[in-house]
N, C-alpha and C positions, 0 to 999 in steps of 0.2 A: 658360410653355413650350409649344412644339411637339410632337403627339401622334405619337409614331413609329407608322406602319405597316408592320405585318409582312404578307405576302403568302404564301401556300403555292404554290410554282411545279412544274411537273411538266416535268420535261426527256424530250421524247421523240427519241429517235437515228433517223434515214432516211437514213444516210450510205450503208450497203452495198448493194450492186445485189443484186435477187433471181437474176439469171442474170448471168452472165460476159459480159463485152461489151455488158451494157446500162446503162441508166442507170436503169430504174426498181428504186427500192429495194425492200427484202425488206419494208418496212412497209407497203407496198400491195398485198401477198397478200391474199385474201379468204379469210374461215372465214365460213362462215354469213350471207353475202348481205353482209357487212363486210369491211372492210380493217383488216389488223392496227392500222392507224394509228388508225380509228375505235374499235375494241375498247380500243387505248389512253386516248383519249380517255373512252370511258366509264368507265375504272380512275380517270381524274383527276378526273371528277366527284365519282365515289362515295368518292374520299379527301380532297374539299373544296378542291380549288384552285382559286385565282382566275386565273392564269395559264399559260396554254402556250408552251413555248418549243422549238421545233424544230431538230434538229441536221441540218441539211441543204444540199447544195452551192447550192441557190438555188429560187427559186419553181418551180413547175410547175404544170400544170393538176392536179393529185392535190393539191398543197399548197394552192393555194388553194382547192379543193371543200373539204377539212378547215378550212382557215380560216375558212370562213363557215358550216361545223357548230360550232366552237369560240365563235364570238361570236354564233352561235344561241342557244347554251346557257349565254351570260353569262359567258364567258372572254375575256381579252385572250390574243392571241395575236401571236407574235414567232417570226422566225426569223434562229437563227444560224448562218454558215459555219464557224465553227471556235470553237477553246479561248478565243481572245482577245476576240473579238465578244461571247463569253457575258458575261463580268463587267458589260458594261454593263446587262445586264438583270436581275441578280440583286445587291441590297444585303445586309451584314450581317447586317440583323436577319430577313432573309427564312428561310422553309425551302424545301428544295430536294428534289422527288422524283423521284430518276432511275431511267427506265425504261430496260431492257435493248432496245437491237433485236431485233424478232422476239419481243418478250417476249408469250405468250399466256396470261393468267391469267384466274382467277374473281375479280370486283373485292370479294366478299364475304369470301373467306378473306384477302386483303390488307389490306382495310378492319379485320379482327380481329387481325392480326398489327400494327399501326400503332395501336393503341388507348392513347392517351397523349400526351405530348408529348414524350418521349425519342427523338431521334433512335437509328437502328440500320440496319446493313446485313444484309439478310437473306441467309441462306446454308444450305447444305444436305450431306450426306456428301459427299464428293470422289468416291466409286466411281460413282455414278450422276448426279451433276453432271458430271463429265467427257465421260460417255458420251453424254448428253443436249445437248451442245453448248455448257454453260457454264463460265466461266472459274475456271480454278484460285485458290484465293487462300491456302491455306496446306498441308501435308501432307495434312491431314484435311478441308479444309472446299474447297468450291467455291460459286462466288457464287449466287443465286438470282435474280439478273437484274435487283433491284429492291432502293434503300433510300430512306431519308430523313436530311438532312442539313442542317447549320447553311450557311446563306448563304454566310457569310465564308471558308468555304473553298473556294469560286470561284476565290476571288483567288490560292490558290495555282497556278490554272492557268498565270497569266503566266510562270512559271518553267520550262514547259513548251516545246517544238517547237511552232509554231502547228499541225501536222498530227496531233497527236498523237490517241490513242483516248481521246476524254473521258470517257465511262463508265468505263471502267477505270482511268483515271486519277484519278477522282474517288473510286473504289473504296478506291484505295490511298491517297489524303490522308486520308480519311476515317479509316480504321483506324489509320495512324498517328496521327492526332489524338486517338484514343483513342475514336471511335466505337465503340459496345456492336454485337458480332455477335448475329444471332437466327436461329435455326435453325427452317427453316418444319416444322413436322409434316408425316409422313409423307402424310399421310392430305388432306393438299391438295396432296402433289405427285403423286397418284394419277389416271389418267386422263388428261385433256384440262384438268385444270384448271392446272397449271405446267407449260407447255413451251415451247421455243425453236424457231422457225419460222426455217429456212436458205434454203428453196428451192419452188417450187411443187409438188413431189413431198409434200414435207411437211406442206404445207398442206393440199393435198386427201385424206393420210390422213388429219389430226386433225379437219378436217372430217366425213369421215365418220365417223369415231370419236365426235366431238362429237352429231353428228346420233342416234347408236345410242345415246348414254347418254341421252337426252334423250329421245327416242321408241320406244325398241326394247322397253320393257316397258310398257304400258298398263295403267293398273288398272280402265280404264273397258272390258271387253272386246264387242266386238260384230262382226258379218261385217263391215260398212260401216267401221269403225274400223279394224280389220286391216286391208284392202284399200286403206285411205288410208293407215295408216302404214307398210305394205309398198311403197307408192309413193311416199313421202316417203324413204324410208331407199334407195330404189335410183335415181329420179331427181332427188332434192331438191338434192344437190350440185350437179347442172349446171343445173337450175333457178336456184340461189341464185348460181353464179357468173354467169349470164346476166344478173342483176340482176332486180328486180321481180316475184320469183317469185311472190309472194301475188297480187298484181296480176293478172299472168298468169293464173293460177287462177279469181280470183274475175271477170273476163272470161269465163273457159270456162264458170263456172256461168251467168253469164247466158245465152250462147249453148245452151247445155243446157235453158236454162227455156224462150227463145223455142221453140226446136225443140219441146219438149214439148207447149207450146202448141197449135202450128201441127198438129202430129199430133193431138192433143185434138179440135180444133176441126173436123179434116176424120174422125174418127172412127176412128182409128188407134189405139187405147188401149192397144195391146200396145208398141208401140214409144214412145209418152206416157210410158209410166212407167217402161221400159226408159233413157228419155233422164232422168227423175226421179232415178232411180238413180244415174245418171253424174253429175248434178247431185250428189246428196249426199254421195258421194265427194269429190268436187272440192271442197265446201264444209267437210268434214272435213280434208282435206290443207291446204287455204289457209289453216285455222286453225294446225296445226301449224307451217308454213310462216313464217307471219306472227309465231308465237309466238319461232322462231327470229331472225328478221328484227328484232323488238324488242328479245330479250334482245341479240343481236349489238352492238345501237346503243346499248343503256342506257335503253332508253324503257319506261316506264309503260305498261300496257295502257288502253284506253279506257274511258269510261264505257259504252259497248255497241261491242262488239269489232264491226269488220265483217261476220266469221262469224255473229254471232249476227243481222245484221239479212240476209245473204242465207239463211240459215236458215228465216226468216220467210218470207223470199219463196220458197222450196221449198214452205214448206208452204200458202201461197198458191194456187200453180199445182197441188198435188196435189188442194186443195180444188175446185178449179175442174176438174180432170181427173175428179175422182169424180163432179161433177154432168154432165159431156159423158156419161159411162158408165150414168147412172141415170136412163134414161126417167122423164119426167114423164106419168103417166096422166092419161087425158082424166077433168076435173072433180077432180084432185087438188089441193089447196093448195099456193101455196108454200112456205107452214110444213112442211108434212108431207113434201114432196118434197127441202127442203133440210137438214131434222131428221136423218137419220142418216151423210151426210158430215161436217156442222158438228159434231157430236157426236163422230163418231170424230178429228177433227184437234183439237177443246178437250179431249179425254181424252187423247190424244198429246203436248199440251202440259203439260197439268196432272199426270198420275201420277208422272211422275218426281222433280216437286218434293217428294213425298211419302213416295216410295218407296226402297229404295238398293237396291246391288249388282248382281248381272247382270240381273234384273228391269226395272231403272232404264236400265240402259243399252242393252236389246233396244228398248225400248219408245219410245227416245229416237233409235233407227237407224231415220232416213228411207228409207236404203239397203236394208233389209233390206224396209221396207215396200213401195219399189218394184218389188222382186222379186215378193212375194206379191201383187201387185194387176197387175203383167205376166201372172203365171201364170194368173190368177182372168178376167182381160181374155180372155186367149186362151180359153179356154171358155164367156164370156160370163154368168161367175158374180160380177160385181163387186159387186153388190150384197148378195147374200147372205153375202159374205164381209167386207163393211164392217160389215153387223149382226152379225156373228160376231164380230168383231175388238172392237167397242164395248161388246158383253156382257163379253167377256175383260179387257177394261181395267177395267170398273165391277170385276167379283170382284176381280182384282188390286189394284187401290185399297181393298178392303174387305177385305182379307186381309192382304196385306203388311204394311201399317204395323204390324201387332199386334206383331210381332216383328222390324220393320226390317232384318233383313237378311236373303238366300236362308240 
């Protein structure tokens, strides 16, 4: 006997333009550095889909880019131009996950609702659903923009006009066929976790709210991180829309480090440490933006995040700048000259591994270190400050582990 192959297929609608009179679908509006289509691709991956079908008017550069992303992730990708061609890509044995046009959701919440094999049409109370732009289903319920249905229901589209609204039609067909409704809990619909995006203005507003939810209240509070978080919340949306936001900031870090090294070489230590302050803030901002980009694209963090590697470079330039600011006395050994700066940088790297709370945040905040050293450099007191900081860190390492938290 031949084995029947069952696929789980994600159907993404890309028909409605984002702006009246233009051809670009609203599925290609950007949130968090990725298009809505890319967010929905991440949702399809989270739901273990093996094939992507895009309902679109035809190929476009944006659609081809989405196809490459899907194929790189190991998914089959097809474009259907209407209701009738769709049936050629779906068999009766398949499962179809229909994702509404412009739907922006948190994949983890959807995956939990679809836990199990039973098909379901996700719904929500009609009052909030209609206000948010979702379609009414009955007197009490509105669609939640996503459902999982048997593939054999697609054949019913052949009885409808070729230009019908496919997601809406499939919703009606599924409910008439007895597919159960499942209400989305209120906590999953709160904030930006379940939104319908219809135009550029809504996309921009959701993006700002999305960034605030993720970076508005940091647990690790320090001056440098506070500045970086404020910058991301203020300018992050524009950077993400421009594309390659974290890459731009990473290049900014390298430029600031080069400037710091140059000024340290020529003896302008105050400016060098201020440049290192800027580099440290940019490292933290790039960390936040890269986190947003990875989440938007459904990417797992690498073994060594780029921001960590940039942080090591910042530490290296800090160490070299400290050596430039501490003159080597006649007859002094190299080990003696290196001891205080090297010990300080090693303690700064080690202490946050053993203590928690505010102390750990302050110790690991290189922006604060840059400001302190710039102030000391202005008065020619770099070496005394380095020695005081090293002793302070040793005391912190001895005392705080006993209570673990401040």
